[in-house]
N, C-alpha and C positions, 0 to 999 in steps of 0.2 A: 578762368571759368572752364568747366568740363567741355570737351570738344566732341568730335565725331565718334560713332560707335567703334570700339576696338575689338571687343569679343562679344559675339552674338550667340546666345543659347536658344535653339529653336526646337520646341516640342520634345525636350529631352526626357527620357523615361529610363527607369532601371528596375528590374525584377531580380529578387533573390529567392530561389526555391519556390517560384510561383507567387511570391508575395511582392506586390508593387510598393517600392519605397520612394520612388520618384515618378510623378505622373504628369507627363507632357508640360514640363516647365519651360517657359520662354522668358528670356531676360536679356537685356542689352546693357553691356558695360561700356561706359564712355571713357574716352581718352582723358587722363588727368583728373580722375575723381577717386574718392574713397567711398566705396559702397559697403554699407553695413549689411551683414547677412545674419538674420536671427531666426529663432524658432525653438520649440521644445526639443529635448532629446528624442531622437527618432523621427524628427520632422523631415529629414532628408538633407540637412546641411552638409554633413560629412560625405554623404554619397555624391552630392553635386560637386563639391570641390575635389573629390578624388577622381571624378570623371574628367574634370578640367585639367587635373595634373597627371592623368594617364595611369592612375592606380586601378581604376575600373573602366571597362568599356561599356558604353550605354546599350540598353536593349532597344532603344529607338530614339529618333531625333538626330540632330547634328549640331556641330560647332563651327562657327565662322570666325576667323581671325583676320582682321583688316579686310573683310569682304570675301575672303577665300575659305572654302570649306576645308577643314582639317580633321585628321584622325590622330588623336594623341595616344600613342601605343604604350608608353611607359614614362616614368618621371624624367629619364634622361632625354627622351624625345621631346618632352614638354620644355625642358631647359633650352634645347636647340631652337624651339619655336619661339622662345621668349616668355615662357610661363614658369614662374617659380612659386614655391610654397614654403612657409614656415609652419611645420606641423605642430599639432597640439602635443602629441607624444613624441619624444625625442627619437631621432633617427641617426644616432651617433654610435661610434665604435669606441667603447670604453678604453680599450688597450692602446688606441692611437692617440697621438698628440693633437692639440687644437688645430694647428695649421694643416695637418694631414686630413682631419675631418672636414675642414672647410673646403678643401680641394678634392675630396674623395670622389673619384669618377671623372674628374676634370683636371687631372694633374698637369702642371706645367713642366715642360721638358726643354732641355738644351743639349744639343749634340747626341740625342738618343737617350739621355739620362735624365732622371728627375731633377728639376731645378729647385731644390729645397730652399735655397737662399731667396729666390724670387717669390716662392709661395709664402715663406715666413714674412717677407716684407709686405706683400699685398694683404696678408691676413692681419698684420699689425695695423695697416692703414684702415682697414674696414672695421676693426675692433675700436680703433680710435674714433671713428665716426659715431660709434655707439657709446663713446665716453666710458669704456670699461678697460681696466688695466689687467685683464686676464693674460697670462703669459701664453704666447703662441706655442711654447714647448711643453706646456702642462698636459698631463694625461687627462682625458675626459673623466676617468674614474675618480680623479682627485677634485673635481669641480662640484660646487653646490648646484642644486636644481636651477636656481636663478642664473647662474653662470652658464650652465648648459643651454638655457633658453637663448642667451645672447649669442652663443656660438651658432645656434640654428639660424638666428637672424642674419649673422654675418655670412653664413653659407648661402642664404637666399639672395642677398644684395650683391654678392661678388660677381654674379652674372648680370649682364645688361638686360634685365627683364622688361618686357612691355606690360606684363600683368603679374602682380605679386599677390598671393593669397596668404593671409595671416590667420591661422586657426587657433583661436583662444591664446594669443601670445602673451597676455598680461597676467595669467593665473598664478605665476610663480615669481613675479617681479615686485619690487618695492615701488612706492609711489615715485620716488626719484628716478628709478629705472624706467617706469612707465612714461614719465614726462620726456625722457630722452628718446624713447622709442617713438612716441607720438610726434615729436619734433622731426625725427628722421622721416617718418611716413609722410608728414606734410611737405617736407622738402622734395621727396620723391614724387609726390603728386604734382607739385609745382613744376617739376622737370618733365611732366607729361606721362609719368608712369601711372597705370591704373592699379588701384589696390582694392582688395576685398578683405574686409575685417569681420571675421566670424567671432561673435562674442555673446555671452550671456549677461554681460554687464551693461545694462541699458544706459546707464549714466555715461559710460565711456563711448558707447555708440552715438549718443546725442552730442557729446563734446567733440568727437573726431570726424564723423562721417558727413558726406554731402547728401547722400540718399540712403535709404534703408529698404531692403527687400525682406519680406516675411514669408517663411515656409510653415505650413501646418499639414501634418499627415501626408507629406510628399507632394503637396500642391502649393503653388505660389499664390498666396492670398492677397498680396498687394505690394506695390513699390511706391514709396512716398519720399518727397523732398524732406530733408531732415528738419527744416524750419516749420513744417506743417504738422509735426507729431511731437508729443511729449512721451515720457517714459510710460505713463499710464496707458496711452493709446497703443504704444508698441506692445505692451504686455497683453492687452485685450486682443490684439490681432494674433498674437502667438497662441493663446489658449482658447480663443473663440468665446470667451465669457469674462465676466468680472472676476478679478482675483480676490479671494478672501485674505484675511490677515496672514502675513508670511509666517510669523512665529506664533506658537501656541501660548496661552497665558503662562507667565513665568511661575515656576514652582517656588514654594516657600523655602527658605534656607534649610539645608539638611541639619538635623540635630542628632542623627544616629552616630554609632561608633565609627572610628577610622578603619576603613578596610585596606587602605594602602598608606604607608608612611615611607617617605624618602628622607634619609638623614645624612647630611654632609657628603653628598655624592660628588665625586671628582673624577672627571675624565680629562687627562692632560690635553691642554689646548682648546677644550670645548666646554667643560663644566667645572665650576669652582665652588665646592661646598654647598651644593644645592639641597634645599630641604622643602618638603611639602607634605600635606595630608589630603586624602580623599575620603569623604564620608559615604556611608551606605546610602544609595538613592540620590546621590548628588551629581549635578552636571557642573564640573569644574572646568574653567577656562585657562588656557595657557596663551598669553599674548606676548608680543614683542616683535621687533623688526627682524627681517631676514638675517640669519647668522647669530641670533641672540642665544641659541642653544635649546630651543623648544623641541625640535626633532631629535637632537642628540640625547635629551633627557628621556624621551619616549623610548629610544633605541636602547638606552642603558637599562631601563626598567624591564624591557623585553628580552634582554640577553643578547642584543645585536651589537652592543658595545660593552666591553668589560671595564668597569670603573677601577681606578687605582685606589680610591678610598671611599668610605661611606657604607651605608647599609640600607636594605629594603625590608620592610615589614609588611606582612599580609595578615590581617586580622590579629595584630599584636605580636605575631611570631616572626622572628627574623628568618629570612629565606635567602638562599643562594641561587641566582638565576644566571646560568652561564651560557644559555642558548635559547632560541625561541621555542624549541620543543618543551623545555622545562616550563617556560612561561605559560604555554597552552595547557600543559598538565595541571598547572596551578590556576587555571581558568581565567587567564589574562588573554584578551584579544587585541590586535593592533591593526589598524588600517594605515598603511604607509602613504605619504604624500606622492610617492613614485608608484602609481598604480600598476603600470605595466612592467616596471623593473622588479618590483618586490611583491606584488599582490596577486596578479592573475596570470594565466597562461593563455596567450592569444590563440594558439593553435588547438587548445582544448575546447570542448563544447560547454554549454551552460551547466549541464549535470556534473561533468567531471570537475569543473572549477568549484561548484557549490560544495561538493562533498570531499574535496581533495584532502583537507586537514582532518576530516572525521571519518575517513574511509573504513577504518578498523571497525567502527560501530556497525557497518553494513555487511560485514563478512562474518557469518556465523553458521558453519565455517565457510560457506560459499557466498559469493557476492550477491546480495539481494538487489537486483536491478530494478525490480518493481518498487521497492521502498525508496531507492535513490530517486526514481522518476517522480514518485508521489511527493517526496519531501521538496525536491526542486520546484515542482509545480506549485506547492504551497508557498514557498518563498517568492516565486515569480508573481503570484497573484497578490501577495501582501505588499510587495514593492512596486507593483504595476510595471514590471519589467517587460519591455518590448523586444521580442526576438522572433525571427521566423519560426523557430521551434526550439525545444529544449536540446536538440542535437546541433544547433547552430554554433559554429566556432565564434569565440568572442571577438576575433578580428573583424567580424562582419557586423558587430553591434556598435552603436554610438558610444561616445565616452561616458555619458550619463548612465546608460544601461549597463556598461561594463562596471561602473561603480556600484550599481545596485546588486550585481552578481557578487561583487567583492564583499558587500555588506552581508549578503546571504551566506557566503562562505564563513564569515566570522560568527554569525548567529548559530551556525550548525555545530560549533564546538561547545555551545552552551556556556558562554563566559559569565563571570560575575563582575568583571571589570573590563571596560572597553576603552581603548585609547584611539581616538579618531584624529588623524593628522590631515588637515585640509579635506574634510569629508565631502564637501560639495564642490571641489575643484572641477571645473568644466561641466557643471550641472546647471540645467535651465531653472527658471524661476519656479515653475510648478513642481518639478522634481525636488528642488531645494525644500519647498514647503512640506512635501511628503517626507523627506528625510528628517526635517526638524520635528515633525509630528511623531515620527518613529522614535527618535532620540528621547523625546518627552515621555512617550509611552514606556520605553525601557526603564527610565528612571522611576516612573510610577510603580513599576513591577519590582523595584528594589535593586536593579542593576546600578552600578556606579560608573560614571563616564567622565573621561577627560577629553575636552575638545580643544585641539590646536588649530588656530585659524589666523590667516593674515587679514581677513575681512572683519573689521571691528564691529560692524553691524551684527555679524554672526555671534561673536563673543558676547556682545551686549544683550542681544535678543534671547540667547539660550541659557547663559550661565548665571548662577546665583553667587558664585565666588570666583575670583580671577587672580592668578599669579602672573605678574609681569616679569619677564626676563630681559636682561641686557648684558651682552658680552659674557655669557655663561654663568650669570649670577641672578638670583631672585632679587629684584629691586623694590617690589611692592606686592602687597596682598590687598585686594579690593573687594568690598561687599556692598550690597544695597545701592543707594543712589550714587556711590562713588564709582560704580561701574559705568563709566561714560567715556566717550572718545577723548576728551581733553585729559582726564586723569590718566587713562591708559598711556597716552602719548607722552605725558610728563615723565612717567616711570620708564617708558621704553627708550626715551632719549636722554635720560639721566638728569632731567631738571629736578625731579624728586627721587629720593632714594630711601627704600626700606622703611617707609612710614606705615605702620600697621593701622588699618582702619576697619 
C-alpha cells in the first residue's frame, strides 16, 4: 500500500511571457505508488514535470522532498536528489554508443579513467531487466524509435531514484514491450519508488496507476483513486464537458484514379518487393508491428531511403525521387514519427517552423513578414494551437501543440498526397479528435492520405482500405468489414498471408 508523502508540490505556478501555464498546483505524491497525470495538450503536464526535474524553475510555490524544501536547479541536480525522468522526446546522442548514453553525465571511473567495462556490464544488467537484447555497443543512430525508448528507460532506472517520472513512455512501444515496462514499473513501486505516469492513453492509466491527477488549463481539477473512476470520467475531467464521437463518419471507399503507385519496392534488409496503390481522396492505412517496414516504406517514397529495385508512379507517370526536396516539389508531404528529430526545430518560433519549407513563396523579392504572420495565425486558429505567441519557440510548447505546428508546416507546401506517420503520437483525446476531423476534411477536398499508426483503433476508425506489412512485405489488403483488430493482427503476425479481400 502507498505510504507517507515523498514529494509535495505546494501552490506551484509558472508563467511564460506573462502567460500563466501552471496556476497554484498543490499535489502530494505518496511513497510506493504510481500516480497517473493526465490532461489535454497545454494543460500544464509537461511544465509541471519539467519543474520537478529541474528543466524549468517555478514562478511561485515550492517543492518538498521527504518533508524538506528543495530547489531543483537542473536535471543533474534532480538525479542527485533522487528524481529521475524518462522523457517523451529522446535526450540521446546519436553518435555515442548505448552504454555511453546510459551513463552520460554520470560516468563510472577507475583510477581517474573511464571504466568502460563496468559501464558496459551495468548497462547490460539494466537492459536485461527490460528484457531487451539491444547491444550496449550499438550506436544510438542505428536503433529504432522503440529501442531508443528502452535506452531512455535504462538511463532513468540506473540511478537509485526515489521519484521517477515517465512522460508518455509507451507511444513507440509494442504491446509486448509495454507489458515488460509496466511489470518493471510495478516492481519499482513495490520496492518503494514513487512513479508518475504521464499518458494520453486512459486505458493504460486505468490498468497501471493507483491514483490519477487531472490538469486542465494549468489548474489541478481533481485527484481520484483509480478504482473510483473509469475512462469516461477521466476524459470528462480533462476537457470539462462530454466528448463527442472521436472519429468522424467513415468516408465511402475511394473510386477515383490512383494518384500514387508503388511497384516492387525493395530496400535491402527493410523492404522486399512492396506494392500498393493510393487513390484520389482516399485515407489509406498502413498497419503492422514495430519493425514491419511501414516507416521505411514512407521514407522510400519520400526520397529519404533509396530503393535498390522498384518504381514509384504519380498520377500514372513513373517518377524518380532521390531526396525529400524532389518529393515536396511533386507535392508529397510527410510527417515523421520522430517529430523533433526530423520534423520541427525546437529553437525556432511558430512562424519560422510553419513556413520553413515554403519560405520561397514569401520572398518576392523581399521576405513578406506580414504574410508569414497572417498565414501562421490562420493555421494556429484552424488547429487550435496553444502558444504564448507566434514568436514562441517550439521548445516551450507541449508535444501536442508541436505536432499541430508540424501539420501546419506540411499544409503550407500545398500537398496533393500526405503521408502521416503516427500523427497523434503524444496527443490528447480532444486534440486527436480535431486531427481526425482535419484528416477527414482533407480527404473530402480531394487530398489523398496515408496513415501509419500503431494504434489499431486509429487505423480502423479512419481508413477505408488498409495494407498490413510484416517483415518488410505486404501480407494483406483489407477493406470494409475486414478492417478490424482481429484481421489486422492475423496478417501482422503471419497467421494469414496475402489474401486479397
